[in-house]
C-alpha positions in Angstrom: 9.4 -15.5 65.8 7.3 -18.2 67.1 8.5 -20.4 64.2 12.1 -19.5 64.9 11.9 -20.6 68.5 9.5 -23.3 68.6 11.5 -26.6 69.3 9.4 -28.6 72.2 9.1 -28.1 75.9 12.3 -28.3 78.3 12.5 -31.9 79.6 14.6 -33.9 82.3 18.3 -34.3 82.8 20.1 -35.7 79.9 17.1 -35.0 77.5 17.9 -33.5 74.1 15.6 -30.6 75.4 17.0 -28.5 78.4 15.7 -25.4 80.1 17.8 -22.4 79.5 18.9 -20.8 83.2 18.5 -17.3 83.8 22.0 -16.2 83.9 22.3 -17.0 80.3 19.4 -14.8 79.3 20.9 -12.3 81.3 24.3 -12.6 79.9 22.5 -12.3 76.3 21.4 -8.8 77.3 24.7 -7.7 77.8 25.8 -9.4 74.6 23.1 -7.5 73.0 24.4 -4.1 74.6 27.9 -5.0 73.2 26.4 -5.7 69.8 24.4 -2.7 69.5 27.4 -0.6 70.4 29.9 -2.0 67.9 27.0 -2.4 65.4 26.2 1.7 65.7 30.2 2.4 65.5 31.2 0.2 62.6 27.9 -0.5 60.5 26.1 2.6 60.8 29.2 5.1 61.1 32.3 3.5 60.1 33.7 7.1 59.0 34.1 7.9 62.9 36.0 5.1 64.3 38.7 7.7 65.9 36.0 8.8 67.9 33.6 5.9 68.2 35.6 2.6 68.5 38.4 1.0 70.2 41.1 2.1 67.5 40.9 4.4 64.5 40.4 2.2 61.3 41.5 3.2 57.8 40.3 3.0 55.2 36.7 3.5 56.2 35.4 0.1 54.1 37.6 -1.9 56.2 35.7 -0.7 59.4 32.6 -1.0 57.2 33.4 -4.5 56.3 33.8 -5.5 60.0 30.6 -3.7 60.9 28.6 -6.2 58.6 30.1 -8.8 60.9 28.8 -7.1 63.9 25.4 -6.5 62.4 24.8 -10.1 61.0 25.9 -11.5 64.7 23.7 -9.0 66.7 20.3 -10.4 66.0 21.8 -14.3 67.4 21.9 -12.8 71.0 18.7 -11.0 70.8 16.7 -14.1 69.4 18.7 -16.2 72.3 16.7 -14.2 74.9 13.4 -15.9 73.3 14.8 -19.1 73.1 13.1 -22.1 75.0 15.4 -24.7 75.4 19.7 -24.6 75.6 19.5 -26.8 72.4 18.4 -23.9 70.2 21.3 -22.0 71.4 24.2 -24.3 72.2 25.6 -24.1 68.7 26.4 -20.4 69.2 28.2 -20.6 72.9 31.7 -22.3 72.2 32.4 -20.7 69.0 31.5 -17.6 70.5 33.9 -18.2 73.2 36.5 -19.2 71.0 36.2 -16.2 68.7 36.5 -13.9 71.5 39.7 -15.5 72.9 41.2 -14.7 69.2 40.3 -11.4 69.5 41.9 -11.2 73.1 45.3 -12.4 71.4 44.8 -10.0 68.7 44.5 -7.1 71.5 47.5 -8.4 73.3 49.4 -8.3 70.3 48.5 -4.9 69.1 48.1 -2.9 72.3 50.0 0.0 71.1 47.6 0.5 68.6 44.5 1.0 70.5 42.9 4.4 72.0 43.9 3.2 75.5 41.8 5.0 78.3 38.9 6.0 76.1 35.2 4.6 76.8 35.0 2.6 73.4 38.4 1.0 74.2 37.0 -0.4 77.6 33.8 -1.5 76.1 36.1 -3.5 73.5 38.0 -4.9 76.4 35.0 -5.8 78.4 33.1 -7.5 75.4 36.2 -10.0 74.7 37.7 -10.6 78.0 34.5 -11.5 80.1 32.6 -13.7 77.3 35.2 -16.8 77.2 35.1 -17.5 81.1 31.2 -16.8 81.3 30.2 -18.7 78.2 32.5 -21.6 79.4 30.8 -21.8 82.6 27.3 -21.4 81.5 28.1 -24.4 78.6 29.4 -26.6 81.4 26.2 -25.6 83.6 23.9 -26.4 81.0 25.3 -29.6 79.5 25.5 -31.2 82.9 21.7 -31.9 82.3 21.8 -32.1 78.4 22.2 -34.9 76.3 25.7 -35.0 74.2 25.8 -32.9 71.3 24.2 -34.7 68.2 22.4 -37.0 70.7 18.6 -37.4 70.0 18.3 -35.8 66.6 14.7 -35.0 65.6 14.9 -33.2 62.6 18.6 -34.0 60.8 20.0 -32.1 58.0 20.3 -33.6 54.7 23.5 -35.0 54.4 24.8 -32.2 51.5 24.0 -29.4 53.8 25.7 -31.1 56.9 28.7 -31.9 54.7 28.8 -28.3 53.7 28.7 -26.9 57.0 31.3 -29.0 58.5 34.0 -29.0 55.6 33.3 -25.2 54.6 33.3 -24.3 58.6 36.5 -26.4 59.2 38.2 -24.8 56.2 37.4 -21.3 57.1 38.3 -21.6 60.6 41.8 -23.1 59.5 42.6 -20.6 56.6 41.6 -17.9 59.0 44.0 -19.4 62.0 46.8 -19.6 59.3 46.3 -15.9 58.2 46.0 -14.7 61.4 49.2 -16.2 62.4 50.7 -14.6 59.1 48.6 -11.6 58.5 51.0 -10.4 56.0 49.8 -13.2 53.5 46.3 -11.5 53.9 48.0 -8.1 53.4 49.3 -9.3 50.1 45.8 -10.1 48.6 43.5 -7.8 50.4 41.2 -5.8 48.0 42.5 -2.6 50.0 45.2 -1.7 52.4 44.8 -3.8 55.6 47.1 -3.3 58.8 48.4 -6.4 60.9 45.4 -5.5 63.4 42.7 -5.0 61.1 43.9 -8.4 59.4 43.9 -10.0 62.7 40.4 -8.8 63.5 38.8 -9.9 60.1 40.5 -13.4 60.9 38.9 -13.4 64.2 35.6 -13.1 62.5 36.2 -15.8 60.0 37.4 -18.2 62.6 34.3 -17.8 64.7 31.9 -17.9 61.6 34.0 -21.2 60.5 33.4 -22.6 64.1 29.9 -21.8 63.9 29.2 -23.7 60.8 31.2 -26.6 61.9 29.5 -27.0 65.3 26.0 -26.8 63.3 26.8 -29.7 61.2 27.8 -31.5 64.3 24.6 -30.8 65.9 23.1 -32.2 62.9 19.5 -31.2 64.0 17.4 -28.2 62.1 15.5 -27.1 65.3 18.9 -26.7 67.1 20.9 -24.8 64.4 18.1 -22.6 62.9 18.6 -19.6 65.3 22.2 -19.7 64.2 21.4 -19.9 60.6 20.1 -16.3 60.8 23.5 -14.8 60.8 24.9 -16.9 58.0 21.9 -15.5 55.9 22.6 -12.1 56.9 26.3 -12.0 56.8 26.7 -11.8 52.9 23.8 -9.2 52.5 25.5 -6.9 55.0 28.7 -7.5 53.5 27.5 -6.4 49.9 25.4 -3.4 51.4 28.6 -2.2 53.0 30.9 -2.5 50.1 28.5 -0.5 47.9 28.7 2.3 50.3 32.4 2.7 49.7 32.7 1.0 46.3 35.3 3.4 45.3 37.6 2.3 47.9 37.5 -1.4 46.7 39.7 -3.3 44.6 37.1 -5.2 42.9 39.6 -7.4 40.9 40.8 -8.9 44.4 39.9 -12.9 44.0 40.2 -12.8 47.9 37.1 -10.5 48.2 35.1 -12.6 45.4 36.1 -15.8 47.4 34.8 -14.2 50.7 31.7 -13.0 49.1 31.0 -16.2 47.1 31.6 -18.5 50.1 29.3 -16.6 52.2 26.6 -16.2 49.7 26.7 -20.1 48.9 26.4 -20.7 52.8 23.4 -18.3 52.8 21.9 -19.9 50.0 22.0 -23.1 51.5 20.5 -22.0 55.0 17.7 -20.2 52.9 17.1 -23.5 51.5 16.8 -25.4 54.7 14.3 -22.8 56.2 12.0 -23.4 53.1 12.4 -27.3 53.2 11.8 -27.5 56.8 9.0 -24.9 56.9 7.3 -27.0 54.5 7.6 -30.3 56.3 6.6 -28.4 59.5 3.7 -26.5 57.9 
């Protein structure tokens, strides 16, 4: 934990190291609660979405796959509680806000598919309606006293890793936006039956993860993106684990499935390499 969070002491206005205000930490507590509820419903117990989630998801492996994204994302908000500077968490904020806006749009488009009036639905609604304005305001507040993104870089990323994050992230976000607009395209290649709602929900996650990668490349400082890299490392592990639980429901000949698994694995491998390389430099 100490290695993950250490990045120098907070500094003055306009500095590349800015203090985190208490409202941000308070909101991270709320995000942790949202994340734990979603992880419990979809990652741990994906077979009971009719009772425990905002809408019933079939087949179960679809719920399990979405649960993998929630599981991988949950540690980011918990770790953000212990971050020392704004720059250590900045890469998460705008991608998370835009991801929530995409989920809000999916909710509006498929309102009749949700379990309206239930507690899980209200949790879903709150977890996606509240973050965009709150995160946007927190970003604006902190950036008033912070140097611009990419300024004052102290631990620049290797050129190949920065290019990977930017190119792969933008390509993934762009493809996810296309498939969100035309979910039938994803339905044709999916490794199991998906509905327009589940297709768009998956696209929302892919869009958010793509933006996160692109922002990490923009930050171009290992100390600033180290926390965000945790999700990228955990994601393929969580996906494979969930697929293995419901192997009989998966069409393993699906090219789209292998693109997802191999792409997330390649990015995770790059993040592990960065952890090892910078640990040797700092150790």
